[in-house]
C-alpha positions as a Markdown table, in Angstrom:
| # | Residue | x | y | z |
|---|---|---|---|---|
| 1 | Met | -20.9 | 1.0 | -18.4 |
| 2 | Phe | -21.1 | 4.7 | -17.6 |
| 3 | Leu | -17.3 | 5.0 | -17.6 |
| 4 | Ala | -16.9 | 3.3 | -21.0 |
| 5 | Leu | -19.7 | 5.3 | -22.6 |
| 6 | Gly | -18.3 | 8.5 | -21.0 |
| 7 | Leu | -15.0 | 7.9 | -22.8 |
| 8 | Val | -16.7 | 7.2 | -26.1 |
| 9 | Trp | -19.3 | 10.0 | -25.9 |
| 10 | Pro | -17.2 | 12.8 | -27.3 |
| 11 | Lys | -16.5 | 10.7 | -30.4 |
| 12 | Leu | -20.2 | 10.3 | -31.3 |
| 13 | Lys | -21.6 | 11.9 | -34.4 |
| 14 | Leu | -25.2 | 12.6 | -33.2 |
| 15 | Thr | -27.5 | 15.5 | -33.5 |
| 16 | Pro | -28.2 | 17.3 | -30.2 |
| 17 | Leu | -31.6 | 15.8 | -29.9 |
| 18 | Ala | -30.4 | 12.2 | -30.6 |
| 19 | Ser | -27.6 | 12.8 | -28.1 |
| 20 | Gln | -30.1 | 13.9 | -25.4 |
| 21 | Val | -32.4 | 11.0 | -26.1 |
| 22 | Ala | -29.5 | 8.5 | -25.9 |
| 23 | Phe | -28.2 | 10.0 | -22.7 |
| 24 | Trp | -31.5 | 10.2 | -20.8 |
| 25 | Phe | -32.7 | 6.8 | -22.0 |
| 26 | Leu | -29.4 | 5.3 | -20.8 |
| 27 | Ile | -29.8 | 6.9 | -17.4 |
| 28 | Tyr | -33.4 | 5.8 | -17.1 |
| 29 | Ser | -32.6 | 2.3 | -18.2 |
| 30 | Ala | -29.7 | 1.8 | -15.8 |
| 31 | Phe | -31.5 | 3.2 | -12.8 |
| 32 | Ala | -34.9 | 1.5 | -13.5 |
| 33 | Thr | -33.0 | -1.9 | -13.7 |
| 34 | Ile | -31.3 | -1.2 | -10.4 |
| 35 | Ala | -34.5 | 0.0 | -8.8 |
| 36 | Gly | -36.3 | -3.2 | -9.8 |
| 37 | Phe | -33.7 | -5.3 | -8.1 |
| 38 | Val | -33.7 | -3.1 | -5.0 |
| 39 | Ile | -37.5 | -3.3 | -4.8 |
| 40 | Gly | -37.4 | -7.0 | -5.2 |
| 41 | Ala | -34.8 | -7.3 | -2.4 |
| 42 | Leu | -36.8 | -5.0 | 0.0 |
| 43 | Leu | -40.0 | -6.9 | -0.6 |
| 44 | Gly | -38.5 | -10.4 | -0.7 |
| 45 | Ala | -40.1 | -10.8 | -4.1 |
| 46 | Gly | -39.1 | -11.0 | -7.8 |
| 47 | Gly | -39.2 | -14.7 | -8.5 |
| 48 | Ser | -41.3 | -14.2 | -11.6 |
| 49 | Thr | -39.1 | -11.5 | -13.2 |
| 50 | Phe | -35.6 | -12.6 | -12.1 |
| 51 | Pro | -35.8 | -16.1 | -10.7 |
| 52 | Ile | -32.1 | -16.8 | -10.3 |
| 53 | Ala | -31.4 | -13.5 | -8.5 |
| 54 | Ala | -34.5 | -14.0 | -6.3 |
| 55 | Ala | -33.5 | -17.5 | -5.4 |
| 56 | Gly | -37.1 | -18.6 | -5.5 |
| 57 | Ala | -38.5 | -15.8 | -3.4 |
| 58 | Arg | -41.9 | -14.9 | -4.8 |
| 59 | Gly | -44.0 | -12.0 | -3.5 |
| 60 | Ser | -47.7 | -11.3 | -3.9 |
| 61 | Asp | -49.1 | -10.6 | -7.4 |
| 62 | Thr | -49.1 | -6.9 | -6.6 |
| 63 | Gln | -45.5 | -6.9 | -5.6 |
| 64 | Glu | -44.4 | -8.9 | -8.7 |
| 65 | Met | -46.4 | -6.5 | -10.9 |
| 66 | Leu | -44.7 | -3.5 | -9.3 |
| 67 | Ile | -41.3 | -5.0 | -10.1 |
| 68 | Arg | -42.4 | -5.7 | -13.7 |
| 69 | Leu | -43.8 | -2.1 | -14.1 |
| 70 | Val | -40.4 | -0.7 | -13.0 |
| 71 | Met | -38.1 | -3.1 | -14.9 |
| 72 | Tyr | -39.8 | -3.9 | -18.2 |
| 73 | Pro | -39.7 | -0.3 | -19.6 |
| 74 | Ala | -35.9 | -0.3 | -19.0 |
| 75 | Ala | -35.2 | -2.8 | -21.8 |
| 76 | Pro | -36.5 | -0.8 | -24.8 |
| 77 | Thr | -35.0 | 2.4 | -23.5 |
| 78 | Gly | -31.6 | 0.7 | -23.1 |
| 79 | Ile | -31.8 | -0.8 | -26.5 |
| 80 | Ile | -32.7 | 2.5 | -28.1 |
| 81 | Ser | -29.9 | 4.2 | -26.2 |
| 82 | Phe | -27.3 | 1.6 | -27.3 |
| 83 | Ala | -28.6 | 1.7 | -30.9 |
| 84 | Leu | -28.1 | 5.5 | -30.9 |
| 85 | Val | -24.6 | 5.1 | -29.5 |
| 86 | Ile | -23.7 | 2.5 | -32.1 |
| 87 | Trp | -25.2 | 4.7 | -34.8 |
| 88 | Gly | -23.2 | 7.7 | -33.5 |
| 89 | Leu | -20.0 | 5.7 | -33.9 |
| 90 | Arg | -20.6 | 5.2 | -37.6 |
| 91 | Gly | -17.9 | 6.3 | -40.0 |
| 92 | Tyr | -15.4 | 7.3 | -37.2 |
| 93 | Pro | -12.0 | 7.1 | -38.9 |
| 94 | Gly | -9.4 | 5.2 | -37.0 |
| 95 | Pro | -9.2 | 3.9 | -33.5 |
| 96 | Leu | -11.0 | 5.6 | -30.6 |
| 97 | Arg | -8.4 | 7.5 | -28.7 |
């Protein structure tokens, strides 16, 4: 994902503020998602948030809440970042080279 967006990034038509928001929201979203899975693996928990990946492993309510607190904010920031990237690609003439 970072490689593909890195290739597209110079083509974006965004203001400096929108570009910074998209960049930092993307970084946060990616690492928060990874951190949630790592925390789940270390604690042997995560069954309420990602049941297939956790293979039924369920931790205490506190552990499950910690995973949710780390992972849930990653979704809106990722959506905002991708929306800004798609918005930045508007009106680009021709194929991306």
